N, CA, C and O atoms as a Tripos MOL2 file, in Angstrom:
@<TRIPOS>MOLECULE
protein
  212   211    53     0     0
PROTEIN
NO_CHARGES

@<TRIPOS>ATOM
      1 N         -17.8680  -13.7590  -11.6850 N.3       1 MET1
      2 CA        -17.8270  -12.3170  -11.5290 C.3       1 MET1
      3 C         -16.4640  -11.9000  -10.9790 C.2       1 MET1
      4 O         -15.9900  -12.4760   -9.9990 O.2       1 MET1
      5 N         -15.8360  -10.9120  -11.5970 N.am      2 THR2
      6 CA        -14.5460  -10.4330  -11.1130 C.3       2 THR2
      7 C         -14.7410   -9.3080  -10.1010 C.2       2 THR2
      8 O         -15.5250   -8.3820  -10.3040 O.2       2 THR2
      9 N         -14.0070   -9.4260   -9.0230 N.am      3 GLU3
     10 CA        -14.0940   -8.4330   -7.9580 C.3       3 GLU3
     11 C         -12.8860   -7.5030   -8.0260 C.2       3 GLU3
     12 O         -11.7490   -7.9560   -8.1570 O.2       3 GLU3
     13 N         -13.1410   -6.2200   -7.9360 N.am      4 LYS4
     14 CA        -12.0730   -5.2250   -7.9540 C.3       4 LYS4
     15 C         -11.3140   -5.2830   -6.6360 C.2       4 LYS4
     16 O         -11.9110   -5.1640   -5.5660 O.2       4 LYS4
     17 N          -9.9900   -5.4670   -6.7100 N.am      5 LYS5
     18 CA         -9.1640   -5.5410   -5.5150 C.3       5 LYS5
     19 C          -8.4950   -4.2050   -5.2000 C.2       5 LYS5
     20 O          -8.2480   -3.8830   -4.0380 O.2       5 LYS5
     21 N          -8.2100   -3.4470   -6.2290 N.am      6 MET6
     22 CA         -7.5440   -2.1680   -6.0390 C.3       6 MET6
     23 C          -7.8790   -1.2550   -7.2080 C.2       6 MET6
     24 O          -7.9560   -1.6970   -8.3540 O.2       6 MET6
     25 N          -8.0750    0.0150   -6.9090 N.am      7 GLU7
     26 CA         -8.3170    1.0120   -7.9610 C.3       7 GLU7
     27 C          -7.5380    2.2740   -7.6210 C.2       7 GLU7
     28 O          -7.5720    2.7590   -6.4900 O.2       7 GLU7
     29 N          -6.8410    2.7930   -8.6140 N.am      8 VAL8
     30 CA         -6.0610    4.0250   -8.4610 C.3       8 VAL8
     31 C          -6.5350    4.9990   -9.5290 C.2       8 VAL8
     32 O          -6.6550    4.6360  -10.6990 O.2       8 VAL8
     33 N          -6.8010    6.2240   -9.1300 N.am      9 GLN9
     34 CA         -7.2660    7.2340  -10.0780 C.3       9 GLN9
     35 C          -6.4070    8.4820   -9.9770 C.2       9 GLN9
     36 O          -6.2000    9.0230   -8.8910 O.2       9 GLN9
     37 N          -5.9100    8.9320  -11.1200 N.am     10 SER10
     38 CA         -5.1600   10.1900  -11.2450 C.3      10 SER10
     39 C          -3.9630   10.2820  -10.2970 C.2      10 SER10
     40 O          -3.7670   11.3010   -9.6340 O.2      10 SER10
     41 N          -3.1720    9.2230  -10.2360 N.am     11 LEU11
     42 CA         -1.9920    9.2030   -9.3800 C.3      11 LEU11
     43 C          -0.9000   10.0720   -9.9890 C.2      11 LEU11
     44 O          -0.5710    9.9270  -11.1670 O.2      11 LEU11
     45 N          -0.3380   10.9760   -9.1880 N.am     12 LYS12
     46 CA          0.7150   11.8900   -9.6440 C.3      12 LYS12
     47 C           1.8760   11.8490   -8.6710 C.2      12 LYS12
     48 O           1.6760   11.7740   -7.4590 O.2      12 LYS12
     49 N           3.0930   11.8980   -9.2000 N.am     13 LYS13
     50 CA          4.2870   11.9770   -8.3710 C.3      13 LYS13
     51 C           5.2950   12.8670   -9.0760 C.2      13 LYS13
     52 O           5.7010   12.5880  -10.2040 O.2      13 LYS13
     53 N           5.6970   13.9380   -8.4070 N.am     14 TYR14
     54 CA          6.6490   14.8940   -8.9590 C.3      14 TYR14
     55 C           7.8770   14.9650   -8.0650 C.2      14 TYR14
     56 O           7.7800   14.8210   -6.8460 O.2      14 TYR14
     57 N           9.0290   15.1860   -8.6790 N.am     15 TYR15
     58 CA         10.2820   15.3750   -7.9550 C.3      15 TYR15
     59 C          10.8670   16.7200   -8.3350 C.2      15 TYR15
     60 O          10.6530   17.2060   -9.4450 O.2      15 TYR15
     61 N          11.6010   17.3160   -7.4220 N.am     16 GLY16
     62 CA         12.2980   18.5620   -7.7100 C.3      16 GLY16
     63 C          11.5040   19.7810   -7.3000 C.2      16 GLY16
     64 O          10.4990   19.6910   -6.5950 O.2      16 GLY16
     65 N          11.9820   20.9240   -7.7620 N.am     17 LYS17
     66 CA         11.3470   22.2050   -7.4590 C.3      17 LYS17
     67 C          10.6990   22.7640   -8.7110 C.2      17 LYS17
     68 O          10.9210   22.2540   -9.8100 O.2      17 LYS17
     69 N           9.9040   23.8030   -8.5550 N.am     18 LYS18
     70 CA          9.1250   24.3600   -9.6660 C.3      18 LYS18
     71 C           9.9520   24.6270  -10.9210 C.2      18 LYS18
     72 O           9.4990   24.3480  -12.0310 O.2      18 LYS18
     73 N          11.1530   25.1620  -10.7570 N.am     19 GLU19
     74 CA         11.9520   25.4960  -11.9340 C.3      19 GLU19
     75 C          12.6130   24.2790  -12.5870 C.2      19 GLU19
     76 O          13.0910   24.3690  -13.7180 O.2      19 GLU19
     77 N          12.6440   23.1420  -11.8830 N.am     20 ASN20
     78 CA         13.2790   21.9320  -12.4270 C.3      20 ASN20
     79 C          12.5070   20.6880  -11.9750 C.2      20 ASN20
     80 O          13.0710   19.8090  -11.3250 O.2      20 ASN20
     81 N          11.2330   20.6160  -12.3160 N.am     21 ILE21
     82 CA         10.3730   19.5220  -11.8450 C.3      21 ILE21
     83 C          10.3980   18.3410  -12.8210 C.2      21 ILE21
     84 O          10.4110   18.5140  -14.0390 O.2      21 ILE21
     85 N          10.4040   17.1640  -12.2540 N.am     22 THR22
     86 CA         10.3290   15.9280  -13.0370 C.3      22 THR22
     87 C           9.0160   15.2470  -12.7080 C.2      22 THR22
     88 O           8.7260   14.9830  -11.5420 O.2      22 THR22
     89 N           8.2260   14.9640  -13.7200 N.am     23 LYS23
     90 CA          6.9480   14.2700  -13.5270 C.3      23 LYS23
     91 C           7.1940   12.7730  -13.6730 C.2      23 LYS23
     92 O           7.3210   12.2610  -14.7860 O.2      23 LYS23
     93 N           7.2600   12.0790  -12.5440 N.am     24 ALA24
     94 CA          7.4650   10.6340  -12.5680 C.3      24 ALA24
     95 C           6.1800    9.9170  -12.9680 C.2      24 ALA24
     96 O           6.2080    8.9610  -13.7430 O.2      24 ALA24
     97 N           5.0570   10.3850  -12.4340 N.am     25 LEU25
     98 CA          3.7290    9.8690  -12.7830 C.3      25 LEU25
     99 C           2.8390   11.0740  -13.0360 C.2      25 LEU25
    100 O           2.7260   11.9550  -12.1840 O.2      25 LEU25
    101 N           2.2180   11.1140  -14.1800 N.am     26 ALA26
    102 CA          1.4220   12.2900  -14.5600 C.3      26 ALA26
    103 C          -0.0570   11.9430  -14.6980 C.2      26 ALA26
    104 O          -0.6340   12.0900  -15.7760 O.2      26 ALA26
    105 N          -0.6700   11.4820  -13.6090 N.am     27 GLY27
    106 CA         -2.1130   11.2380  -13.6160 C.3      27 GLY27
    107 C          -2.5220    9.8900  -14.1670 C.2      27 GLY27
    108 O          -3.4460    9.8050  -14.9750 O.2      27 GLY27
    109 N          -1.8360    8.8130  -13.7350 N.am     28 ILE28
    110 CA         -2.2230    7.4870  -14.2280 C.3      28 ILE28
    111 C          -3.3810    6.9270  -13.4160 C.2      28 ILE28
    112 O          -3.5340    7.2430  -12.2360 O.2      28 ILE28
    113 N          -4.1870    6.1030  -14.0480 N.am     29 SER29
    114 CA         -5.3080    5.4290  -13.3970 C.3      29 SER29
    115 C          -5.2980    3.9630  -13.8230 C.2      29 SER29
    116 O          -5.0080    3.6460  -14.9760 O.2      29 SER29
    117 N          -5.6160    3.0730  -12.8820 N.am     30 PHE30
    118 CA         -5.7250    1.6530  -13.2120 C.3      30 PHE30
    119 C          -6.5070    0.9410  -12.1280 C.2      30 PHE30
    120 O          -6.7520    1.4920  -11.0540 O.2      30 PHE30
    121 N          -6.8960   -0.2880  -12.4210 N.am     31 GLN31
    122 CA         -7.5280   -1.1300  -11.4180 C.3      31 GLN31
    123 C          -7.0180   -2.5530  -11.5790 C.2      31 GLN31
    124 O          -6.6150   -2.9700  -12.6650 O.2      31 GLN31
    125 N          -7.0430   -3.2820  -10.4810 N.am     32 VAL32
    126 CA         -6.6280   -4.6770  -10.4550 C.3      32 VAL32
    127 C          -7.8170   -5.4860   -9.9570 C.2      32 VAL32
    128 O          -8.4140   -5.1610   -8.9310 O.2      32 VAL32
    129 N          -8.1530   -6.5330  -10.6850 N.am     33 VAL33
    130 CA         -9.2800   -7.3930  -10.3150 C.3      33 VAL33
    131 C          -8.7590   -8.7790   -9.9290 C.2      33 VAL33
    132 O          -7.5710   -9.0680  -10.0740 O.2      33 VAL33
    133 N          -9.6630   -9.6330   -9.4370 N.am     34 ASP34
    134 CA         -9.2940  -10.9970   -9.0540 C.3      34 ASP34
    135 C          -8.4510  -11.6700  -10.1280 C.2      34 ASP34
    136 O          -8.6880  -11.4890  -11.3230 O.2      34 ASP34
    137 N          -7.4710  -12.4410   -9.6950 N.am     35 ASP35
    138 CA         -6.6160  -13.2520  -10.5690 C.3      35 ASP35
    139 C          -5.7440  -12.4340  -11.5120 C.2      35 ASP35
    140 O          -5.2420  -12.9860  -12.4920 O.2      35 ASP35
    141 N          -5.5410  -11.1500  -11.2600 N.am     36 GLU36
    142 CA         -4.6150  -10.3340  -12.0470 C.3      36 GLU36
    143 C          -3.3920  -10.0130  -11.2030 C.2      36 GLU36
    144 O          -3.4690   -9.9030   -9.9790 O.2      36 GLU36
    145 N          -2.2740   -9.8660  -11.8780 N.am     37 PHE37
    146 CA         -1.0320   -9.4710  -11.2350 C.3      37 PHE37
    147 C          -0.5050   -8.2440  -11.9630 C.2      37 PHE37
    148 O          -0.7060   -8.0960  -13.1680 O.2      37 PHE37
    149 N           0.1720   -7.3640  -11.2270 N.am     38 ILE38
    150 CA          0.7930   -6.2100  -11.8580 C.3      38 ILE38
    151 C           2.2630   -6.1820  -11.4720 C.2      38 ILE38
    152 O           2.6550   -6.7220  -10.4370 O.2      38 ILE38
    153 N           3.0560   -5.5630  -12.2960 N.am     39 GLY39
    154 CA          4.4720   -5.3820  -12.0110 C.3      39 GLY39
    155 C           4.8810   -3.9690  -12.3500 C.2      39 GLY39
    156 O           4.3880   -3.3710  -13.3060 O.2      39 GLY39
    157 N           5.7850   -3.4510  -11.5590 N.am     40 ILE40
    158 CA          6.3060   -2.1100  -11.8060 C.3      40 ILE40
    159 C           7.7920   -2.2540  -12.0650 C.2      40 ILE40
    160 O           8.5310   -2.7980  -11.2440 O.2      40 ILE40
    161 N           8.2200   -1.7600  -13.2190 N.am     41 MET41
    162 CA          9.6110   -1.9170  -13.6260 C.3      41 MET41
    163 C          10.3450   -0.5880  -13.5290 C.2      41 MET41
    164 O           9.7640    0.4810  -13.7170 O.2      41 MET41
    165 N          11.6240   -0.6810  -13.2330 N.am     42 GLY42
    166 CA         12.4740    0.5020  -13.1980 C.3      42 GLY42
    167 C          13.8940    0.0880  -12.8610 C.2      42 GLY42
    168 O          14.1280   -1.0130  -12.3630 O.2      42 GLY42
    169 N          14.8120    0.9470  -13.1240 N.am     43 SER43
    170 CA         16.2120    0.6340  -12.8520 C.3      43 SER43
    171 C          16.4650    0.6040  -11.3510 C.2      43 SER43
    172 O          15.6650    1.1130  -10.5650 O.2      43 SER43
    173 N          17.5690    0.0110  -10.9680 N.am     44 SER44
    174 CA         17.9410   -0.0590   -9.5660 C.3      44 SER44
    175 C          18.0130    1.3440   -8.9730 C.2      44 SER44
    176 O          18.6280    2.2410   -9.5520 O.2      44 SER44
    177 N          17.3840    1.5250   -7.8200 N.am     45 GLY45
    178 CA         17.3980    2.8210   -7.1590 C.3      45 GLY45
    179 C          16.3390    3.7820   -7.6390 C.2      45 GLY45
    180 O          16.3520    4.9490   -7.2490 O.2      45 GLY45
    181 N          15.4070    3.3250   -8.4850 N.am     46 SER46
    182 CA         14.3880    4.2300   -9.0260 C.3      46 SER46
    183 C          13.1860    4.3960   -8.1090 C.2      46 SER46
    184 O          12.2030    5.0380   -8.4780 O.2      46 SER46
    185 N          13.2610    3.8170   -6.9110 N.am     47 GLN47
    186 CA         12.2380    3.9560   -5.8770 C.3      47 GLN47
    187 C          10.8680    3.4660   -6.3180 C.2      47 GLN47
    188 O           9.8520    4.0310   -5.9120 O.2      47 GLN47
    189 N          10.8240    2.4230   -7.1430 N.am     48 ARG48
    190 CA          9.5340    1.8650   -7.5460 C.3      48 ARG48
    191 C           8.9140    1.1600   -6.3500 C.2      48 ARG48
    192 O           9.6030    0.4550   -5.6130 O.2      48 ARG48
    193 N           7.6320    1.3470   -6.1590 N.am     49 PRO49
    194 CA          6.9730    0.7100   -5.0080 C.3      49 PRO49
    195 C           6.6430   -0.7480   -5.2890 C.2      49 PRO49
    196 O           6.5380   -1.1510   -6.4470 O.2      49 PRO49
    197 N           6.4830   -1.5250   -4.2510 N.am     50 GLY50
    198 CA          6.0140   -2.8970   -4.3970 C.3      50 GLY50
    199 C           4.5310   -2.9390   -4.0770 C.2      50 GLY50
    200 O           4.0980   -2.4230   -3.0470 O.2      50 GLY50
    201 N           3.7690   -3.5410   -4.9380 N.am     51 LEU51
    202 CA          2.3290   -3.6650   -4.7260 C.3      51 LEU51
    203 C           1.9390   -5.1220   -4.7610 C.2      51 LEU51
    204 O           2.4290   -5.8700   -5.6070 O.2      51 LEU51
    205 N           1.0730   -5.5430   -3.8680 N.am     52 SER52
    206 CA          0.5540   -6.9120   -3.9320 C.3      52 SER52
    207 C          -0.8960   -6.9080   -3.4910 C.2      52 SER52
    208 O          -1.2890   -6.1490   -2.6050 O.2      52 SER52
    209 N          -1.6660   -7.7440   -4.1050 N.am     53 CYS53
    210 CA         -3.0920   -7.8840   -3.7740 C.3      53 CYS53
    211 C          -3.3800   -9.3250   -3.4500 C.2      53 CYS53
    212 O          -4.5210   -9.6720   -3.1430 O.2      53 CYS53
@<TRIPOS>BOND
     1     1     2 1
     2     2     3 1
     3     3     4 2
     4     3     5 am
     5     5     6 1
     6     6     7 1
     7     7     8 2
     8     7     9 am
     9     9    10 1
    10    10    11 1
    11    11    12 2
    12    11    13 am
    13    13    14 1
    14    14    15 1
    15    15    16 2
    16    15    17 am
    17    17    18 1
    18    18    19 1
    19    19    20 2
    20    19    21 am
    21    21    22 1
    22    22    23 1
    23    23    24 2
    24    23    25 am
    25    25    26 1
    26    26    27 1
    27    27    28 2
    28    27    29 am
    29    29    30 1
    30    30    31 1
    31    31    32 2
    32    31    33 am
    33    33    34 1
    34    34    35 1
    35    35    36 2
    36    35    37 am
    37    37    38 1
    38    38    39 1
    39    39    40 2
    40    39    41 am
    41    41    42 1
    42    42    43 1
    43    43    44 2
    44    43    45 am
    45    45    46 1
    46    46    47 1
    47    47    48 2
    48    47    49 am
    49    49    50 1
    50    50    51 1
    51    51    52 2
    52    51    53 am
    53    53    54 1
    54    54    55 1
    55    55    56 2
    56    55    57 am
    57    57    58 1
    58    58    59 1
    59    59    60 2
    60    59    61 am
    61    61    62 1
    62    62    63 1
    63    63    64 2
    64    63    65 am
    65    65    66 1
    66    66    67 1
    67    67    68 2
    68    67    69 am
    69    69    70 1
    70    70    71 1
    71    71    72 2
    72    71    73 am
    73    73    74 1
    74    74    75 1
    75    75    76 2
    76    75    77 am
    77    77    78 1
    78    78    79 1
    79    79    80 2
    80    79    81 am
    81    81    82 1
    82    82    83 1
    83    83    84 2
    84    83    85 am
    85    85    86 1
    86    86    87 1
    87    87    88 2
    88    87    89 am
    89    89    90 1
    90    90    91 1
    91    91    92 2
    92    91    93 am
    93    93    94 1
    94    94    95 1
    95    95    96 2
    96    95    97 am
    97    97    98 1
    98    98    99 1
    99    99   100 2
   100    99   101 am
   101   101   102 1
   102   102   103 1
   103   103   104 2
   104   103   105 am
   105   105   106 1
   106   106   107 1
   107   107   108 2
   108   107   109 am
   109   109   110 1
   110   110   111 1
   111   111   112 2
   112   111   113 am
   113   113   114 1
   114   114   115 1
   115   115   116 2
   116   115   117 am
   117   117   118 1
   118   118   119 1
   119   119   120 2
   120   119   121 am
   121   121   122 1
   122   122   123 1
   123   123   124 2
   124   123   125 am
   125   125   126 1
   126   126   127 1
   127   127   128 2
   128   127   129 am
   129   129   130 1
   130   130   131 1
   131   131   132 2
   132   131   133 am
   133   133   134 1
   134   134   135 1
   135   135   136 2
   136   135   137 am
   137   137   138 1
   138   138   139 1
   139   139   140 2
   140   139   141 am
   141   141   142 1
   142   142   143 1
   143   143   144 2
   144   143   145 am
   145   145   146 1
   146   146   147 1
   147   147   148 2
   148   147   149 am
   149   149   150 1
   150   150   151 1
   151   151   152 2
   152   151   153 am
   153   153   154 1
   154   154   155 1
   155   155   156 2
   156   155   157 am
   157   157   158 1
   158   158   159 1
   159   159   160 2
   160   159   161 am
   161   161   162 1
   162   162   163 1
   163   163   164 2
   164   163   165 am
   165   165   166 1
   166   166   167 1
   167   167   168 2
   168   167   169 am
   169   169   170 1
   170   170   171 1
   171   171   172 2
   172   171   173 am
   173   173   174 1
   174   174   175 1
   175   175   176 2
   176   175   177 am
   177   177   178 1
   178   178   179 1
   179   179   180 2
   180   179   181 am
   181   181   182 1
   182   182   183 1
   183   183   184 2
   184   183   185 am
   185   185   186 1
   186   186   187 1
   187   187   188 2
   188   187   189 am
   189   189   190 1
   190   190   191 1
   191   191   192 2
   192   191   193 am
   193   193   194 1
   194   194   195 1
   195   195   196 2
   196   195   197 am
   197   197   198 1
   198   198   199 1
   199   199   200 2
   200   199   201 am
   201   201   202 1
   202   202   203 1
   203   203   204 2
   204   203   205 am
   205   205   206 1
   206   206   207 1
   207   207   208 2
   208   207   209 am
   209   209   210 1
   210   210   211 1
   211   211   212 2
@<TRIPOS>SUBSTRUCTURE
     1 MET1         2 RESIDUE 1 A MET
     2 THR2         6 RESIDUE 1 A THR
     3 GLU3        10 RESIDUE 1 A GLU
     4 LYS4        14 RESIDUE 1 A LYS
     5 LYS5        18 RESIDUE 1 A LYS
     6 MET6        22 RESIDUE 1 A MET
     7 GLU7        26 RESIDUE 1 A GLU
     8 VAL8        30 RESIDUE 1 A VAL
     9 GLN9        34 RESIDUE 1 A GLN
    10 SER10       38 RESIDUE 1 A SER
    11 LEU11       42 RESIDUE 1 A LEU
    12 LYS12       46 RESIDUE 1 A LYS
    13 LYS13       50 RESIDUE 1 A LYS
    14 TYR14       54 RESIDUE 1 A TYR
    15 TYR15       58 RESIDUE 1 A TYR
    16 GLY16       62 RESIDUE 1 A GLY
    17 LYS17       66 RESIDUE 1 A LYS
    18 LYS18       70 RESIDUE 1 A LYS
    19 GLU19       74 RESIDUE 1 A GLU
    20 ASN20       78 RESIDUE 1 A ASN
    21 ILE21       82 RESIDUE 1 A ILE
    22 THR22       86 RESIDUE 1 A THR
    23 LYS23       90 RESIDUE 1 A LYS
    24 ALA24       94 RESIDUE 1 A ALA
    25 LEU25       98 RESIDUE 1 A LEU
    26 ALA26      102 RESIDUE 1 A ALA
    27 GLY27      106 RESIDUE 1 A GLY
    28 ILE28      110 RESIDUE 1 A ILE
    29 SER29      114 RESIDUE 1 A SER
    30 PHE30      118 RESIDUE 1 A PHE
    31 GLN31      122 RESIDUE 1 A GLN
    32 VAL32      126 RESIDUE 1 A VAL
    33 VAL33      130 RESIDUE 1 A VAL
    34 ASP34      134 RESIDUE 1 A ASP
    35 ASP35      138 RESIDUE 1 A ASP
    36 GLU36      142 RESIDUE 1 A GLU
    37 PHE37      146 RESIDUE 1 A PHE
    38 ILE38      150 RESIDUE 1 A ILE
    39 GLY39      154 RESIDUE 1 A GLY
    40 ILE40      158 RESIDUE 1 A ILE
    41 MET41      162 RESIDUE 1 A MET
    42 GLY42      166 RESIDUE 1 A GLY
    43 SER43      170 RESIDUE 1 A SER
    44 SER44      174 RESIDUE 1 A SER
    45 GLY45      178 RESIDUE 1 A GLY
    46 SER46      182 RESIDUE 1 A SER
    47 GLN47      186 RESIDUE 1 A GLN
    48 ARG48      190 RESIDUE 1 A ARG
    49 PRO49      194 RESIDUE 1 A PRO
    50 GLY50      198 RESIDUE 1 A GLY
    51 LEU51      202 RESIDUE 1 A LEU
    52 SER52      206 RESIDUE 1 A SER
    53 CYS53      210 RESIDUE 1 A CYS
């Protein structure tokens, strides 16, 4: 049986102001279960978070 280690629902991240907003994450959802690994890719300085389970 796989056990859920992490679940994210409707994650949103916006940068800027109303007239010039950038949607970095527009409502993503995912889950990580036992024996799974995830990676987040982005260019240097893109402020990608580190996640570990």
